[in-house]
C-alpha positions, 0 to 999 in steps of 0.5 A: 186890577179891581179888589173885589170882596168875597160878596162882590165876587159871589154877586158877579158869579151869580149874575154870570149864571144864565138860562142857556147852558152854553152861556153859563159854561162860557162865563164860568170858564171865563171867571175861573180864569180871569176873576181875580185879574178883572179891572174896574172897566172889565167889571163895568163891561160885564155889567153891560153884557149881563143886561142882554137876554140869553139868546142875544148874548149867545149870538154875540159870544159866538160872533153871529152879531156885531156889538152895537149901541152901548156894547160898541165901546172899547171896554166891552169889545176888549172883554168880548175878545177875551171871552172869545179867545178863551172859548176857542182855546178849549 
């Protein structure tokens, strides 16, 4: 588990804010549940995911497209699965 400072937590939450409400809700819910449990690998995976545009991200989160390129790595795939599982449980 990574030890995030309050500033790092605030920055992570800020980066999670998205232009599309759907993405914003998904990431807010995810961070509400997992923020204190995130590992360094998961934080790095989030940084990769946050580089995507909103429409690309929503397509990925809804399973409309499969992860390719640098998104197709174990840490990102595991994180996406966690997000999808949480999204489906609500």
